[in-house]
VOLOMAR-256821 format. One line per field, with one value per atom (N, C-alpha, C): residue in one letter; atom name; x, z negated, y negated. Coordinates in Angstrom, 2 decimals, decimal comma, padded with zeros to 5 digits. Each point is the difference from the previous one (the first is absolute). Example, Ala and Ser with C-alpha at 12.3 -4.5 7.8 and 13.67 -1.06 7.14 Angstrom:
VOLOMAR-256821
res = a  a  a  s  s  s
atom = N  CA  C  N  CA  C
x = 013,19  -000,89  000,90  -000,35  000,82  -000,77
z = -007,80  000,00  000,00  000,72  -000,06  -000,73
y = 005,69  -001,19  -001,20  -001,05  -001,19  -001,09
***
This chain:
VOLOMAR-256821
res = x  x  x  x  x  x  x  x  x  x  x  x  x  x  x  x  x  x  x  x  x  x  x  x  x  x  x  x  x  x  x  x  x  x  x  x  x  x  x  x  x  x  x  x  x  x  x  x  x  x  x  x  x  x  x  x  x  x  x  x  x  x  x  x  x  x  x  x  x  x  x  x  x  x  x  x  x  x  x  x  x  x  x  x  x  x  x  x  x  x  x  x  x  x  x  x  x  x  x  x  x  x  x  x  x  x  x  x  x  x  x  x  x  x  x  x  x  x  x  x  x  x  x  x  x  x  x  x  x  x  x  x  x  x  x  x  x  x  x  x  x  x  x  x  x  x  x  x  x  x  x  x  x  x  x  x  x  x  x  x  x  x  x  x  x  x  x  x  x  x  x  x  x  x  x  x  x  x  x  x  x  x  x  x  x  x  x  x  x  x  x  x  x  x  x  x  x  x  x  x  x  x  x  x  x  x  x  x  x  x  x  x  x  x  x  x  x  x  x  x  x  x  x  x  x  x  x  x  x  x  x  x  x  x  x  x  x  x  x  x  x  x  x  x  x  x  x  x  x  x  x  x  x  x  x  x  x  x  x  x  x  x  x  x  x  x  x  x  x  x  x  x  x  x  x  x  x  x  x  x  x  x  x  x  x  x  x  x  x  x  x  x  x  x  x  x  x  x  x  x  x  x  x  x  x  x  x  x  x  x  x  x  x  x  x  x  x  x  x  x  x  x  x  x  x  x  x  x  x  x  x  x  x  x  x  x  x  x  x  x  x  x  x  x  x  x  x  x  x  x  x  x  x  x  x  x  x  x  x  x  x  x  x  x  x  x  x  x  x  x  x  x  x  x  x  x  x  x  x  x  x  x  x  x  x  x  x  x  x  x  x  x  x  x  x  x  x  x  x  x  x  x  x  x  x  x  x  x  x  x  x  x  x  x  x  x  x  x  x  x  x  x  x  x  x  x  x  x  x  x  x  x  x  x  x  x  x  x  x  x  x  x  x  x  x  x  x  x  x  x  x  x  x  x  x  x  x  x  x  x  x  x  x  x  x  x  x  x  x  x  x  x  x  x  x  x  x  x  x  x  x  x  x  x  x  x  x  x  x  x  x  x  x  x  x  x  x  x  x  x  x  x  x  x  x  x  x  x  x  x  x  x  x  x  x  x  x  x  x  x  x  x  x  x  x  x  x  x  x  x  x  x  x  x  x  x  x  x  x  x  x  x  x  x  x  x  x  x  x  x  x  x  x  x  x  x  x  x  x  x  x  x  x  x  x  x  x  x  x  x  x  x  x  x  x  x  x  x  x  x  x  x  x  x  x  x  x  x  x  x  x  x  x  x  x  x  x  x  x  x  x  x  x  x  x  x  x  x  x  x  x  x  x  x  x  x  x  x  x  x  x  x  x  x  x  x  x  x  x  x  x  x  x  x  x  x  x  x  x  x  x  x  x  x  x  x  x  x  x  x  x
atom = N  CA  C  N  CA  C  N  CA  C  N  CA  C  N  CA  C  N  CA  C  N  CA  C  N  CA  C  N  CA  C  N  CA  C  N  CA  C  N  CA  C  N  CA  C  N  CA  C  N  CA  C  N  CA  C  N  CA  C  N  CA  C  N  CA  C  N  CA  C  N  CA  C  N  CA  C  N  CA  C  N  CA  C  N  CA  C  N  CA  C  N  CA  C  N  CA  C  N  CA  C  N  CA  C  N  CA  C  N  CA  C  N  CA  C  N  CA  C  N  CA  C  N  CA  C  N  CA  C  N  CA  C  N  CA  C  N  CA  C  N  CA  C  N  CA  C  N  CA  C  N  CA  C  N  CA  C  N  CA  C  N  CA  C  N  CA  C  N  CA  C  N  CA  C  N  CA  C  N  CA  C  N  CA  C  N  CA  C  N  CA  C  N  CA  C  N  CA  C  N  CA  C  N  CA  C  N  CA  C  N  CA  C  N  CA  C  N  CA  C  N  CA  C  N  CA  C  N  CA  C  N  CA  C  N  CA  C  N  CA  C  N  CA  C  N  CA  C  N  CA  C  N  CA  C  N  CA  C  N  CA  C  N  CA  C  N  CA  C  N  CA  C  N  CA  C  N  CA  C  N  CA  C  N  CA  C  N  CA  C  N  CA  C  N  CA  C  N  CA  C  N  CA  C  N  CA  C  N  CA  C  N  CA  C  N  CA  C  N  CA  C  N  CA  C  N  CA  C  N  CA  C  N  CA  C  N  CA  C  N  CA  C  N  CA  C  N  CA  C  N  CA  C  N  CA  C  N  CA  C  N  CA  C  N  CA  C  N  CA  C  N  CA  C  N  CA  C  N  CA  C  N  CA  C  N  CA  C  N  CA  C  N  CA  C  N  CA  C  N  CA  C  N  CA  C  N  CA  C  N  CA  C  N  CA  C  N  CA  C  N  CA  C  N  CA  C  N  CA  C  N  CA  C  N  CA  C  N  CA  C  N  CA  C  N  CA  C  N  CA  C  N  CA  C  N  CA  C  N  CA  C  N  CA  C  N  CA  C  N  CA  C  N  CA  C  N  CA  C  N  CA  C  N  CA  C  N  CA  C  N  CA  C  N  CA  C  N  CA  C  N  CA  C  N  CA  C  N  CA  C  N  CA  C  N  CA  C  N  CA  C  N  CA  C  N  CA  C  N  CA  C  N  CA  C  N  CA  C  N  CA  C  N  CA  C  N  CA  C  N  CA  C  N  CA  C  N  CA  C  N  CA  C  N  CA  C  N  CA  C  N  CA  C  N  CA  C  N  CA  C  N  CA  C  N  CA  C  N  CA  C  N  CA  C  N  CA  C  N  CA  C  N  CA  C  N  CA  C  N  CA  C  N  CA  C  N  CA  C  N  CA  C  N  CA  C  N  CA  C  N  CA  C  N  CA  C  N  CA  C  N  CA  C  N  CA  C  N  CA  C  N  CA  C  N  CA  C  N  CA  C  N  CA  C  N  CA  C  N  CA  C  N  CA  C  N  CA  C  N  CA  C  N  CA  C  N  CA  C  N  CA  C  N  CA  C  N  CA  C  N  CA  C  N  CA  C  N  CA  C  N  CA  C  N  CA  C  N  CA  C  N  CA  C  N  CA  C  N  CA  C  N  CA  C  N  CA  C  N  CA  C  N  CA  C  N  CA  C  N  CA  C  N  CA  C  N  CA  C
x = 000,85  -000,85  000,88  -000,20  000,84  -000,53  -001,17  -000,64  -000,35  000,34  -000,47  -000,54  -001,23  -000,55  000,21  000,68  000,37  -000,27  -000,10  -000,05  001,08  000,75  001,09  -000,40  -000,41  -000,49  -001,10  -000,90  -001,12  000,31  001,23  000,42  -000,06  -000,75  -000,12  001,07  000,66  001,01  001,34  000,03  001,13  001,28  -000,12  001,18  000,83  -000,59  000,77  000,84  -000,31  000,59  000,99  000,29  000,97  000,15  000,99  000,15  000,71  -000,10  000,56  000,69  000,96  000,66  -000,02  000,63  000,05  001,06  000,77  000,99  -000,35  -000,75  -000,23  -001,23  -000,47  -001,07  000,38  -000,22  000,21  -001,37  -000,42  -001,36  000,00  -001,04  -000,20  -000,20  000,32  000,00  -001,37  -001,07  -001,33  -000,75  000,68  -000,65  -000,41  -001,17  -000,38  000,85  -000,22  000,74  -000,20  001,10  -000,02  000,45  -000,73  000,38  000,14  -000,71  -000,11  001,32  000,90  001,21  001,08  000,10  000,91  001,48  000,40  001,41  000,35  001,28  000,39  -000,51  -000,46  -000,58  000,80  000,14  000,51  -001,11  -000,38  -000,98  000,78  -000,27  000,80  -000,75  000,68  -000,50  001,07  -000,40  000,97  -000,38  001,00  -000,21  -001,08  -000,07  -000,96  -001,43  -000,19  -001,36  -000,14  -001,24  -000,28  -000,01  000,36  -000,16  001,14  000,24  001,08  -000,19  -001,21  -000,28  000,00  -000,15  000,05  001,45  000,83  001,36  001,01  -000,30  000,98  -000,55  000,90  -000,40  001,18  -000,26  001,09  -000,46  000,98  -000,27  000,89  000,13  000,79  001,48  000,44  001,42  000,38  -000,94  000,38  -001,19  000,30  -001,01  000,48  -000,90  000,30  -000,64  000,80  -000,44  000,22  -000,80  000,21  001,21  000,47  001,26  -000,06  -001,18  -000,08  000,01  000,13  -000,01  001,19  -000,24  001,03  000,99  001,22  001,02  -000,47  -000,73  -000,50  -000,97  -000,77  -000,94  000,76  001,05  000,81  000,63  000,47  000,59  -001,06  -001,21  -001,10  -000,26  -000,01  -000,22  001,17  001,22  001,17  -000,04  -000,45  -000,12  -001,08  -001,12  -001,09  000,44  000,79  000,45  001,29  000,46  001,32  000,06  -001,15  -000,03  -000,69  -000,28  -000,65  000,84  000,28  000,82  -000,86  -000,10  -000,82  000,84  000,04  000,77  -000,84  000,59  -000,70  000,50  -000,93  000,36  -000,73  000,72  -000,58  -000,14  -001,21  -000,24  -000,03  000,93  000,01  -001,13  -000,20  -000,99  -001,21  -000,78  -001,14  -001,21  -000,05  -001,16  000,26  -000,68  000,32  -001,04  -001,17  -001,04  000,30  001,06  000,49  -001,00  -000,80  -001,02  -001,04  -000,17  -000,93  000,63  001,32  000,73  000,68  000,00  000,66  -000,91  -000,18  -000,68  001,00  000,19  001,04  -000,32  000,61  000,10  001,44  000,25  001,37  000,46  -000,86  000,34  000,13  -000,64  000,04  -000,57  000,19  -000,51  -000,54  -001,08  -000,55  000,21  000,58  000,28  -000,59  -000,32  -000,61  000,99  -000,48  000,85  000,54  -000,58  000,48  001,34  000,37  001,25  001,15  001,05  001,09  001,13  000,05  001,15  -000,46  -000,45  -000,42  001,14  001,23  001,15  000,16  -000,21  000,10  -001,07  -001,20  -001,09  000,34  000,55  000,38  001,09  000,94  001,09  -000,52  -000,91  -000,52  -000,96  -000,90  -001,02  000,48  001,09  000,56  -000,84  -000,81  -000,85  000,03  -000,44  -000,11  -001,17  000,23  -001,03  -000,50  -001,30  -000,62  -000,74  000,34  -000,66  -001,27  -001,12  -001,28  -001,07  -001,12  -001,22  -000,93  -000,93  -001,05  -001,35  -000,79  -001,33  000,09  001,11  000,19  000,47  000,32  000,44  001,50  000,70  001,42  000,25  -000,98  000,14  -000,23  000,93  -000,17  -000,06  000,70  -000,05  -001,35  -000,75  -001,37  -000,94  000,30  -000,90  000,17  001,10  000,30  000,70  -000,35  000,73  000,27  001,28  000,43  000,65  -000,26  000,70  000,68  000,61  000,62  -000,99  -001,29  -001,05  -001,01  -000,03  -000,97  000,02  -000,84  -000,09  -001,42  -000,33  -001,27  000,30  -000,79  000,29  -001,28  000,14  -001,07  -001,04  -001,30  -001,02  000,02  000,64  000,09  001,25  000,72  001,29  -000,08  -001,15  -000,14  000,99  000,23  000,90  001,46  000,32  001,38  000,31  -001,04  000,18  001,07  -000,05  000,93  001,44  000,26  001,34  000,45  -000,89  000,33  000,29  -000,71  000,26  001,42  000,49  001,37  001,02  -000,31  000,92  000,07  -001,16  -000,05  000,12  -000,17  000,11  -001,04  -001,14  -001,14  -001,28  -001,09  -001,30  -000,53  -000,91  -000,60  -001,36  -000,69  -001,34  -000,20  -001,01  -000,43  -001,08  -000,04  -001,00  000,01  -000,67  -000,09  000,00  000,05  -000,04  -000,90  -000,38  -000,74  -001,19  -000,84  -001,27  000,21  000,86  000,13  001,18  000,92  001,14  000,99  000,38  000,78  001,51  000,53  001,45  000,31  000,14  -000,09  001,09  001,19  001,09  -000,39  -000,80  -000,37  -000,81  -000,64  -000,86  000,52  001,29  000,52  001,43  000,29  001,37  000,05  000,92  -000,09  001,37  000,07  001,14  -000,53  000,89  -000,43  -000,81  000,12  -000,70  -001,43  -000,24  -001,32  -000,06  -001,11  -000,12  -000,91  000,21  -000,82  -000,75  -001,24  -000,77  -000,97  -000,58  -000,88  -001,36  -000,70  -001,33  -000,99  000,29  -000,90  000,08  000,99  000,12  -001,11  -000,78  -001,21  000,32  -000,99  000,17  000,36  -000,64  000,32  001,44  000,42  001,39  000,98  -000,34  000,88  000,18  -001,07  000,11  000,94  -000,07  000,89  001,45  000,22  001,35  000,55  -000,81  000,41  000,45  -000,77  000,33  001,27  000,11  001,16  001,29  -000,05  001,19  000,23  -000,81  000,23  -000,43  -001,02  -000,48  -001,22  -000,47  -001,10  000,54  -000,38  000,45  -000,76
z = 000,00  000,00  000,00  000,99  000,11  -000,83  -000,56  -000,73  -001,41  -000,96  -001,38  -000,51  -000,48  -000,68  -001,50  -000,63  -001,39  -000,77  -001,29  -000,92  -001,04  -000,30  -000,97  -001,25  -001,01  -001,24  000,30  000,92  000,35  001,05  000,51  000,97  001,42  000,87  001,39  000,90  -000,46  000,82  -000,17  000,56  -000,22  000,67  001,03  000,66  -000,86  -001,05  -000,97  -000,90  -000,01  -000,97  000,62  001,27  000,63  001,47  000,61  001,46  000,44  001,30  000,53  001,34  000,30  001,30  000,47  001,14  000,49  -000,72  -000,91  -000,78  -001,48  -000,54  -001,45  -000,32  -001,24  -000,52  -001,41  -000,30  -001,35  -000,53  -001,10  -000,50  -001,49  -000,44  -001,43  -000,71  -001,26  -000,77  -000,07  000,05  -000,26  001,26  001,15  001,18  -000,24  000,51  -000,08  000,96  000,02  000,90  001,45  000,74  001,38  000,94  001,09  001,03  001,38  000,23  001,34  000,55  -000,85  000,48  000,42  -000,64  000,43  -000,07  -000,95  -000,16  -001,50  -000,34  -001,42  -000,64  -001,24  -000,72  -001,26  -000,29  -001,28  -000,70  -001,19  -000,82  -001,00  -000,01  -000,83  -000,30  -000,64  -000,26  000,40  000,23  000,27  -000,79  -000,65  -000,84  -001,05  -000,45  -001,02  000,49  001,34  000,55  000,97  000,42  001,02  001,42  000,15  001,27  000,98  000,26  000,90  001,39  000,52  001,36  000,17  -001,07  000,08  -000,02  -000,86  -000,17  000,98  000,58  000,83  001,39  000,93  001,35  000,63  001,11  000,65  001,19  000,66  001,06  -000,22  000,98  -000,19  -000,19  000,43  -000,10  -001,33  -000,62  -001,20  -000,82  -001,19  -000,91  -000,50  -000,07  -000,49  -001,36  -000,93  -001,37  -000,38  -000,89  -000,45  -000,92  -000,18  -000,73  -001,45  -000,59  -001,43  -000,32  000,99  -000,26  -000,88  -000,97  -000,96  000,60  -000,52  000,46  -000,22  -001,09  -000,27  001,08  000,55  001,07  001,29  000,27  001,18  -000,11  -001,18  -000,21  000,20  -000,47  000,19  001,49  000,76  001,44  000,68  -000,40  000,59  -000,21  -001,18  -000,27  000,88  000,14  000,84  001,46  000,44  001,39  000,24  -000,98  000,12  001,16  000,38  001,12  001,23  -000,06  001,10  000,32  001,26  000,40  000,06  -001,15  -000,12  -000,66  000,63  -000,51  -000,98  -001,10  -001,00  000,12  000,15  000,12  -001,03  -000,59  -000,97  000,67  000,08  000,68  -001,02  000,10  -000,93  000,34  -000,90  000,26  -000,89  -000,01  -000,92  000,46  001,26  000,52  -000,19  -000,97  -000,43  000,41  000,46  000,39  001,43  000,16  001,33  000,80  -000,67  000,69  000,66  -000,51  000,59  001,12  000,11  000,90  001,16  000,01  001,05  000,45  001,30  000,59  000,95  -000,14  000,81  000,26  001,07  000,24  000,43  000,63  000,36  001,30  000,61  001,25  -000,11  -000,99  -000,13  -001,31  -000,27  -001,23  000,29  -000,66  000,00  -001,40  -000,08  -001,32  -000,11  -001,20  -000,29  000,19  000,42  000,04  -001,38  -001,06  -001,35  -000,30  000,76  -000,26  000,69  -000,76  000,49  000,66  -000,19  000,50  000,81  001,24  000,82  000,34  -000,02  000,35  -000,98  -001,28  -001,00  000,23  000,34  000,27  001,20  001,04  001,18  -000,34  -000,84  -000,37  -000,78  -000,94  -000,84  000,77  000,75  000,70  001,34  000,51  001,26  001,22  -000,06  001,12  000,14  001,14  000,21  -000,82  -000,69  -000,80  000,71  000,18  000,67  -001,02  -000,08  -000,93  000,67  -000,65  000,55  -001,06  000,32  -000,79  000,70  -000,75  000,57  -000,36  001,02  -000,20  -000,84  000,16  -000,73  -001,42  -000,41  -001,37  -000,02  -000,97  -000,17  -000,69  -000,69  -000,73  000,98  000,93  001,10  -000,49  -001,10  -000,55  -000,55  -000,46  -000,46  001,16  001,13  001,15  000,91  -000,15  000,98  -000,67  000,42  -000,44  001,23  000,19  001,21  -000,35  000,82  -000,06  001,35  000,19  001,29  001,02  -000,39  000,93  000,31  -000,81  000,24  -001,12  000,14  -001,05  -000,10  -001,21  -000,28  -000,46  000,49  -000,28  -000,38  -000,65  -000,43  001,11  -000,32  001,05  000,81  -000,50  000,76  000,87  000,12  000,70  001,40  000,60  001,35  000,99  -000,15  000,92  -000,21  -001,15  -000,29  000,41  000,41  000,24  001,05  001,10  001,10  -000,45  -000,73  -000,48  -001,02  -000,91  -001,01  000,63  001,06  000,70  000,54  000,48  000,52  -001,13  -001,16  -001,14  -000,57  -000,27  -000,65  001,00  001,30  001,07  -000,13  -000,56  -000,08  000,22  000,27  000,12  -001,39  -000,05  -001,27  000,19  -001,12  000,03  -001,20  000,10  -001,13  -000,77  -001,31  -000,81  -001,42  -000,87  -001,42  -000,86  -001,31  -000,97  -001,16  -000,79  -001,24  000,20  000,97  000,25  000,43  001,01  000,62  -000,44  -000,81  -000,45  001,16  000,37  001,22  -000,14  -001,22  -000,19  -000,17  001,14  000,09  -000,75  -000,12  -000,70  -001,44  -000,63  -001,40  -000,20  001,07  -000,14  000,61  000,41  000,72  -000,39  -000,09  -000,02  001,16  000,96  001,23  000,58  000,67  000,86  001,20  000,78  001,21  -000,29  -001,21  -000,36  -000,46  -000,64  -000,54  -000,79  -000,69  -000,77  -001,22  -000,96  -001,21  000,05  -000,43  -000,10  -001,16  -000,39  -001,15  000,27  -001,08  000,13  000,62  -000,04  000,54  001,50  000,64  001,45  000,67  000,85  000,57  001,14  000,39  001,11  001,30  000,26  001,21  -000,05  -001,17  -000,15  000,15  -000,54  000,14  001,46  000,78  001,42  000,70  -000,39  000,57  -000,39  -001,26  -000,47  000,73  000,12  000,72  001,42  000,68  001,37  000,03  -000,92  -000,02  -000,24  -000,87  -000,35  000,90  001,03  000,98  -000,39  -000,87  -000,43  000,77  000,95  000,86  001,36  000,51  001,33  001,08
y = 001,20  -001,20  -001,24  -000,87  -001,20  -001,17  000,14  -001,10  000,42  -000,87  000,17  -001,33  000,02  -001,16  000,21  -000,92  000,16  -001,29  000,13  -001,13  000,22  -001,03  000,09  -000,78  000,73  -000,63  -001,01  000,37  -000,86  -001,05  -000,02  -001,01  000,56  -000,69  000,43  -000,64  -001,03  -000,66  000,72  001,20  000,90  -000,48  -000,84  -000,52  -000,92  -000,55  -000,79  000,88  001,29  000,92  000,98  -000,16  000,90  -000,28  000,64  -000,05  001,27  000,27  001,24  -000,24  000,85  000,04  001,45  000,26  001,38  000,84  -000,62  000,74  000,12  -000,95  -000,04  -000,84  000,15  -000,84  -000,44  -001,26  -000,54  -000,40  000,63  -000,16  -000,31  -000,69  -000,22  001,34  000,02  001,25  000,65  -000,78  000,54  000,43  000,03  000,54  001,44  000,40  001,42  000,82  001,31  000,87  -000,40  -000,05  -000,48  001,11  000,20  000,96  -000,65  -001,10  -000,56  -000,53  -000,47  -000,67  000,98  001,14  001,06  -000,33  -000,85  -000,36  000,02  000,06  -000,07  -001,29  000,11  -001,14  -000,31  -001,28  -000,46  -000,75  000,46  -000,70  -000,86  -001,31  -000,88  -001,30  -000,94  -001,34  -000,99  -001,24  -001,05  -001,24  -000,57  -001,19  000,28  001,25  000,40  000,10  -000,02  000,04  001,17  000,24  001,01  -000,58  -001,28  -000,70  000,27  001,28  000,41  -000,58  000,11  -000,44  -001,50  -000,74  -001,46  -000,50  000,61  -000,48  000,61  001,15  000,72  000,27  000,23  000,41  000,74  000,67  000,70  000,82  000,60  000,96  001,22  000,86  001,21  -000,29  -001,18  -000,34  -000,64  -000,74  -000,73  -000,45  -000,47  -000,54  -001,35  -000,97  -001,34  -000,21  -000,53  -000,23  -001,46  -000,57  -001,37  -000,11  -001,23  -000,23  000,47  000,04  000,30  001,50  000,85  001,43  000,38  000,85  000,38  001,00  -000,01  000,95  001,44  000,22  001,35  000,45  -000,94  000,34  000,33  -000,75  000,28  001,38  000,35  001,34  001,08  -000,26  000,96  000,21  -001,07  000,09  000,70  -000,32  000,64  001,51  000,42  001,43  000,62  -000,69  000,49  000,10  -000,96  -000,04  000,78  000,74  000,65  000,99  000,56  000,94  -000,58  -001,31  -000,70  -001,23  -000,23  -001,14  -001,26  -000,69  -001,20  -001,10  -001,16  -001,13  -000,82  -000,42  -000,82  -001,43  -000,95  -001,41  -000,84  -000,95  -000,93  -001,36  -000,52  -001,27  -001,14  -000,94  -001,13  -000,99  -000,95  -001,04  000,11  -001,10  -000,09  000,80  000,37  000,75  001,49  000,58  001,36  001,05  -000,43  000,96  000,46  000,79  000,35  000,82  000,81  000,76  -000,88  -001,21  -000,96  -000,82  000,06  -000,90  000,71  001,33  000,77  001,14  000,13  001,16  000,66  001,31  000,64  001,46  000,52  001,43  000,28  001,11  000,34  -000,66  -000,80  -000,67  -001,51  -000,60  -001,45  -000,47  -001,29  -000,60  -001,39  -000,34  -001,35  -000,55  -001,19  -000,57  -001,40  -000,38  -001,29  -001,14  -001,18  -001,18  -000,39  000,54  -000,30  000,64  001,05  000,71  -000,71  -000,29  -000,84  000,78  001,33  000,76  001,22  -000,22  001,15  000,94  -000,50  000,85  001,16  -000,26  001,06  001,05  -000,44  000,94  000,87  -000,59  000,78  001,01  -000,40  000,91  001,20  -000,23  001,08  000,90  -000,60  000,78  000,54  -000,55  000,50  -000,31  -001,07  -000,40  -001,52  -000,49  -001,43  -000,55  -001,13  -000,65  -001,25  -000,10  -001,14  -000,84  -001,27  -000,92  -000,53  000,17  -000,47  -000,02  -000,61  000,11  000,99  000,56  000,86  -000,60  -000,30  -000,60  -001,27  -000,74  -001,24  000,16  001,23  000,27  000,29  -000,59  000,27  001,34  000,52  001,27  001,15  000,16  000,95  001,45  000,30  001,35  000,37  -000,99  000,24  000,23  -000,64  000,00  001,20  000,75  001,04  001,17  001,21  001,19  000,85  000,35  000,70  001,33  001,00  001,28  000,21  001,15  000,30  000,53  000,04  000,44  -001,10  -001,06  -001,06  -001,03  -001,02  -001,01  -000,54  -000,47  -000,66  -001,41  -000,95  -001,40  -000,73  -001,12  -000,90  -000,17  000,03  -000,09  -001,28  -001,06  -001,24  -000,07  001,11  -000,01  000,60  000,00  000,56  -000,64  -001,30  -000,70  000,40  000,61  000,39  001,44  000,76  001,43  000,29  -000,70  000,27  -000,19  -001,07  -000,29  001,04  000,38  001,00  001,36  000,35  001,26  000,03  -001,13  -000,06  000,15  -000,56  000,07  001,42  000,59  001,32  001,16  -000,32  001,00  001,13  -000,34  000,91  -000,80  000,70  -000,65  -000,35  -000,96  -000,38  -000,63  -000,22  -000,57  -000,90  -000,86  -000,82  000,75  -000,20  000,68  -000,51  000,74  -000,39  001,26  -000,20  001,10  -000,39  001,00  -000,26  -000,93  000,40  -000,69  -001,45  -000,19  -001,30  -000,84  000,55  -000,79  -000,13  -001,23  -000,20  000,21  -000,06  000,13  001,50  000,64  001,45  000,75  -000,58  000,69  000,33  -000,85  000,21  001,27  000,49  001,15  001,28  000,03  001,16  000,32  001,30  000,53  000,98  -000,20  000,78  000,32  001,15  000,33  000,78  000,59  000,70  001,26  000,54  001,23  -000,23  -001,14  -000,26  -001,29  -000,19  -001,24  000,19  -000,89  -000,08  -001,32  000,01  -001,23  000,12  -001,11  -000,01  000,62  000,31  000,60  -000,96  -001,30  -001,00  -000,18  000,60  -000,12  000,80  -000,65  000,60  000,95  000,78  000,93  -000,70  -001,14  -000,77  -000,48  -000,48  -000,46  001,15  001,16  001,17  000,38  -000,07  000,29  -000,96  -001,25  -001,02  000,27  000,34  000,30  001,22  001,04  001,21  -000,34  -000,83  -000,36  -000,86  -000,96  -000,89  000,77  001,02  000,77  001,20  000,13  001,04  001,40  000,10  001,31  000,49  -000,80  000,43  000,36  001,16  000,43  -000,77
***
């Protein structure tokens, strides 16, 4: 099954609590049992919170962390990645909600104009980083979630689809999660194998997500 609808301690915005790539998933400790992602998982906390998906982002090549991450957390990640070739990068600066500011897959990255050092992001993720807004929003990571099979973007971003397809090198669609919420990253944890979303995501929205991520023949 490529789809799991889950609630984490009553929270449907599961994308704030974790993220996934085709090599690994980093999830909050209280996630229920997961099968859809099909990759090694690390259950952890960051800055004493469960907001893994808000503070962190990454692709199969690397993971980006905010400046305040503790050395003990870096060691935990290094141990987890000991058998996986994943680069760890620490992004300086006052903007720390990296999951809200970066959308990426293994082919490209879209980054917010708020980020001052795109070169570091390119080095860690191993892809070209394009600075842009999505649907007029600087929080591009909140507006878009991409895998190596497809992407879902803010419902007002129809005009950005063509450009995003060139960046991520996959097809994508506009949609929503959790009964009409437009900032789609907050409601999804996804990779090429499958995705997690909240219990509030409707059947119509699930069909849209399935199509966007390439799960419909």
